[in-house]
C-alpha positions as CSV (number, residue, x, y, z in Angstrom):
1,X,0.0,0.0,0.0
2,X,3.0,2.3,-0.3
3,X,5.7,2.6,-3.0
4,X,8.4,1.3,-0.7
5,X,9.7,-2.1,-1.8
6,X,12.9,-3.0,0.1
7,X,13.6,-6.7,0.6
8,X,13.0,-6.5,4.4
9,X,9.5,-5.1,4.0
10,X,8.7,-7.7,1.3
11,X,9.9,-10.5,3.6
12,X,7.7,-9.2,6.5
13,X,4.6,-9.0,4.4
14,X,4.8,-12.3,2.5
15,X,3.4,-14.6,5.1
16,X,0.5,-12.2,5.7
17,X,-0.1,-11.9,2.0
18,X,-0.3,-15.6,1.6
19,X,-2.9,-15.9,4.4
20,X,-5.0,-13.1,2.9
21,X,-4.9,-14.6,-0.6
22,X,-6.7,-17.9,0.1
23,X,-9.9,-16.6,-1.6
24,X,-12.2,-17.0,-4.6
25,X,-10.1,-15.0,-7.0
26,X,-7.2,-17.5,-6.6
27,X,-9.5,-20.4,-6.9
28,X,-11.0,-19.0,-10.1
29,X,-7.5,-18.5,-11.5
30,X,-6.5,-22.1,-10.8
31,X,-9.8,-23.4,-12.3
32,X,-9.3,-21.3,-15.4
33,X,-5.7,-22.6,-15.8
34,X,-6.9,-26.2,-15.5
35,X,-9.6,-25.7,-18.2
36,X,-7.3,-24.1,-20.7
37,X,-5.2,-27.2,-21.5
38,X,-2.8,-27.0,-24.4
39,X,0.8,-25.8,-24.2
40,X,2.7,-24.6,-21.1
41,X,1.0,-21.8,-19.2
42,X,3.0,-18.6,-19.7
43,X,2.8,-16.0,-16.9
44,X,4.1,-12.4,-16.7
45,X,4.4,-11.1,-13.1
46,X,4.5,-7.3,-13.0
47,X,6.5,-5.7,-10.2
48,X,7.7,-9.2,-9.2
49,X,10.0,-8.1,-6.3
50,X,11.5,-11.1,-4.6
51,X,9.1,-13.5,-6.3
52,X,6.4,-13.9,-3.7
53,X,3.7,-14.2,-6.4
54,X,5.7,-17.0,-8.1
55,X,6.1,-18.8,-4.8
56,X,2.4,-18.5,-4.0
57,X,0.9,-19.3,-7.4
58,X,3.3,-21.7,-9.1
59,X,2.5,-24.7,-6.8
60,X,-1.2,-24.0,-7.2
61,X,-1.3,-23.7,-10.9
62,X,-1.5,-26.9,-13.0
63,X,1.0,-28.3,-15.4
64,X,4.2,-26.9,-16.9
65,X,4.7,-23.1,-16.5
66,X,7.0,-20.4,-18.0
67,X,7.3,-17.3,-15.8
68,X,8.6,-13.9,-16.7
69,X,9.4,-11.7,-13.6
70,X,9.5,-8.0,-14.3
71,X,10.8,-5.5,-11.8
72,X,13.0,-2.4,-11.8
73,X,15.2,-3.7,-9.0
74,X,17.8,-6.2,-10.2
75,X,18.8,-7.3,-6.7
76,X,15.2,-8.3,-5.9
77,X,14.9,-10.2,-9.1
78,X,18.1,-12.1,-8.4
79,X,16.6,-13.0,-5.0
80,X,13.4,-14.2,-6.7
81,X,15.3,-16.5,-9.0
82,X,17.4,-17.9,-6.2
83,X,14.3,-18.7,-4.1
84,X,12.1,-19.9,-6.9
85,X,11.1,-23.6,-7.1
86,X,8.4,-23.8,-9.8
87,X,6.8,-27.3,-10.1
88,X,7.7,-27.5,-13.8
89,X,8.9,-25.0,-16.3
90,X,11.3,-22.0,-16.6
91,X,11.8,-18.6,-15.2
92,X,13.0,-15.5,-17.1
93,X,13.6,-12.1,-15.6
94,X,13.4,-8.6,-17.1
95,X,14.8,-5.6,-15.1
96,X,12.7,-2.6,-16.2
97,X,10.6,0.2,-14.9
98,X,7.0,-0.8,-15.7
99,X,6.0,2.8,-16.2
100,X,8.4,3.1,-19.2
101,X,7.1,-0.1,-20.9
102,X,4.5,-0.5,-23.6
103,X,1.6,-2.4,-22.0
104,X,1.3,-4.3,-25.3
105,X,4.8,-5.6,-24.8
106,X,4.0,-6.6,-21.2
107,X,1.0,-8.6,-22.3
108,X,2.4,-10.1,-25.5
109,X,2.9,-13.9,-25.5
110,X,1.5,-14.5,-22.0
111,X,-1.6,-16.4,-21.1
112,X,-1.8,-15.0,-17.5
113,X,-0.7,-11.5,-16.3
114,X,-0.3,-11.3,-12.5
115,X,0.6,-8.6,-10.1
116,X,0.6,-8.2,-6.3
117,X,0.1,-4.9,-4.5
118,X,0.6,-2.9,-7.7
119,X,-2.6,-1.5,-9.1
120,X,-3.3,1.1,-6.4
121,X,0.1,2.7,-7.5
122,X,-0.6,3.0,-11.2
123,X,-2.7,5.5,-13.1
124,X,-6.2,4.7,-14.5
125,X,-4.9,5.4,-18.0
126,X,-2.0,2.9,-17.6
127,X,-4.4,0.3,-16.1
128,X,-7.0,0.7,-18.9
129,X,-4.2,0.5,-21.6
130,X,-2.9,-2.7,-20.0
131,X,-6.4,-4.2,-19.8
132,X,-6.9,-3.4,-23.5
133,X,-3.7,-5.2,-24.3
134,X,-4.6,-8.3,-22.3
135,X,-8.2,-8.5,-23.6
136,X,-7.9,-11.4,-26.0
137,X,-9.4,-14.9,-26.0
138,X,-7.6,-17.3,-23.7
139,X,-5.9,-14.7,-21.6
140,X,-6.5,-13.7,-17.9
141,X,-5.3,-11.3,-15.3
142,X,-4.9,-11.9,-11.5
143,X,-4.3,-8.7,-9.5
144,X,-3.8,-9.5,-5.9
145,X,-3.7,-7.5,-2.7
146,X,-4.8,-4.1,-4.1
147,X,-5.3,-1.7,-1.2
148,X,-8.8,-0.4,-1.0
149,X,-8.6,2.4,1.6
150,X,-9.8,0.6,4.7
151,X,-7.8,0.6,7.9
152,X,-9.4,-0.4,11.2
153,X,-7.5,-0.6,14.5
154,X,-8.7,-2.3,17.7
155,X,-8.6,-0.5,20.1
156,X,-9.3,2.7,18.2
157,X,-7.6,6.0,18.7
158,X,-9.1,9.4,17.9
159,X,-6.7,10.2,15.1
160,X,-7.0,6.9,13.2
161,X,-9.4,8.5,10.8
162,X,-7.1,11.4,10.2
163,X,-4.2,9.1,9.4
164,X,-6.3,6.9,7.1
165,X,-7.6,10.0,5.2
166,X,-4.1,11.4,4.8
167,X,-2.6,8.1,3.7
168,X,-5.4,7.5,1.2
169,X,-4.9,11.0,-0.3
170,X,-1.2,10.3,-0.5
171,X,-1.9,7.0,-2.3
172,X,-3.4,9.0,-5.2
173,X,-0.1,10.9,-5.9
174,X,2.0,10.2,-8.9
175,X,4.0,7.0,-8.2
176,X,5.7,7.1,-11.6
177,X,2.7,6.3,-13.8
178,X,0.7,9.5,-13.4
179,X,-1.9,10.2,-10.7
180,X,-2.4,6.8,-9.0
181,X,-5.7,5.1,-8.7
182,X,-5.1,4.6,-5.0
183,X,-8.0,3.1,-3.0
184,X,-10.3,3.2,-6.0
185,X,-8.0,0.9,-8.0
186,X,-9.8,-2.4,-7.6
187,X,-13.2,-0.9,-8.6
188,X,-11.6,0.8,-11.6
189,X,-9.7,-2.3,-12.6
190,X,-12.7,-4.6,-12.4
191,X,-14.8,-2.1,-14.4
192,X,-12.2,-1.8,-17.1
193,X,-11.9,-5.6,-17.4
194,X,-15.7,-5.9,-17.7
195,X,-15.8,-3.1,-20.3
196,X,-13.4,-5.2,-22.4
197,X,-15.5,-8.3,-22.1
198,X,-14.0,-10.2,-19.2
199,X,-15.7,-12.4,-16.7
200,X,-14.6,-10.9,-13.4
201,X,-14.2,-12.2,-9.9
202,X,-13.7,-9.8,-7.0
203,X,-12.8,-11.1,-3.5
204,X,-11.6,-9.5,-0.3
205,X,-8.0,-10.3,0.7
206,X,-7.7,-8.3,3.9
207,X,-4.6,-8.2,6.1
208,X,-5.5,-9.2,9.7
209,X,-2.6,-8.0,11.8
210,X,-2.4,-9.1,15.4
211,X,0.2,-9.5,18.2
212,X,2.0,-12.2,16.2
213,X,2.7,-9.6,13.5
214,X,4.2,-6.9,15.7
215,X,7.3,-6.4,13.6
216,X,5.3,-5.9,10.4
217,X,2.8,-3.7,12.3
218,X,5.6,-1.4,13.6
219,X,7.2,-1.1,10.1
220,X,3.8,-0.3,8.7
221,X,3.1,2.4,11.3
222,X,6.3,4.1,10.3
223,X,5.3,4.0,6.7
224,X,1.8,5.3,7.4
225,X,3.1,8.1,9.6
226,X,5.7,9.2,7.0
227,X,3.1,9.2,4.2
228,X,0.6,11.2,6.4
229,X,3.4,13.7,7.3
230,X,4.3,14.2,3.7
231,X,0.7,14.7,2.8
232,X,0.0,17.3,5.6
233,X,3.0,18.7,7.4
234,X,0.7,21.1,9.2
235,X,-0.7,18.1,11.1
236,X,2.8,17.0,12.2
237,X,2.3,17.2,15.9
238,X,-0.9,15.1,15.7
239,X,0.8,12.5,13.4
240,X,3.8,12.2,15.8
241,X,1.5,11.7,18.8
242,X,-0.5,9.1,16.9
243,X,2.6,7.2,15.9
244,X,3.9,7.2,19.4
245,X,0.6,6.0,20.8
246,X,0.3,3.3,18.2
247,X,3.8,2.0,18.7
248,X,3.3,1.8,22.4
249,X,0.6,-0.9,22.0
250,X,1.9,-2.5,18.8
251,X,2.2,-5.8,20.6
252,X,-1.4,-6.0,21.6
253,X,-3.4,-4.0,19.0
254,X,-5.1,-5.5,16.0
255,X,-5.4,-3.9,12.6
256,X,-7.4,-4.8,9.5
257,X,-6.1,-3.4,6.2
258,X,-8.5,-3.7,3.3
259,X,-7.3,-5.4,0.1
260,X,-9.1,-6.7,-2.9
261,X,-8.1,-9.4,-5.4
262,X,-9.4,-9.3,-8.9
263,X,-9.4,-12.1,-11.4
264,X,-10.5,-11.4,-15.0
265,X,-10.7,-13.9,-17.8
266,X,-11.4,-13.6,-21.5
267,X,-13.2,-16.6,-23.0
268,X,-12.6,-18.1,-26.4
269,X,-9.8,-20.0,-28.2
270,X,-7.4,-19.3,-31.0
271,X,-7.7,-21.0,-34.4
272,X,-5.7,-24.0,-33.2
273,X,-8.2,-24.8,-30.5
274,X,-6.0,-23.8,-27.6
275,X,-5.3,-20.7,-25.6
276,X,-3.2,-18.0,-27.3
277,X,0.3,-19.1,-28.3
278,X,3.1,-18.4,-25.8
279,X,5.8,-16.5,-27.6
280,X,8.8,-15.2,-25.7
281,X,8.8,-11.6,-24.8
282,X,12.0,-9.7,-25.6
283,X,13.9,-8.3,-22.6
284,X,12.8,-4.7,-22.1
285,X,15.5,-2.2,-21.2
286,X,15.4,0.1,-18.2
């Protein structure tokens, strides 16, 4: 839910992500992959980071798979390859800034486009262009863990609403793609996919942070406070007081962070009776 992607933060969030993602969108993606048959399933993972999407999905998807991991951070991609154990198939990497790439090139030659915690950071125009590029028979999109603007703490503090509002406004700033969709991303993504003829499944994938997640909770609080401060320096004293109060009970408080998973699939087959052919995508440059 922020644009910070260091390896430490990604490691903290991966177990929570995996728990949150056991939902209808994942089940629909797996069922779609089982129905398609034909040649190896080709997957492009956008903003792949250290490969958590690969580690989560590859064991669940059927048959041989060919993955292309795309991220601007070469060190994270190297970590992804080192840790990857796909059930059958190959892994390719492309170090590139997604904002600088043609969405047609991102979608070309892949049956399934995936991304985790990405679409709230991109612009509506970029999202709609990508959807238009994907929207062909035999293709699908699985967008996991898109932040939807909800944060609920127990026990509550008076300034929780202030922080949530400031963070949500910060989420709509330009993250490199133009003005970001922010908390509206999952609704806009689902609408764009439906407008291009997809069957769409939308499912909640909320984080439920408790005492066992104190390290992640503390790291998240720092990120939230920093974003709120950047959005409204005039509220600095209230933000600092909120951060201190929240950190004081981080080992006992509970927090629900709203996320949405979206799966979109385009029905139909190519002339050969299978899903679209899987051609290799040339390595994009940074």
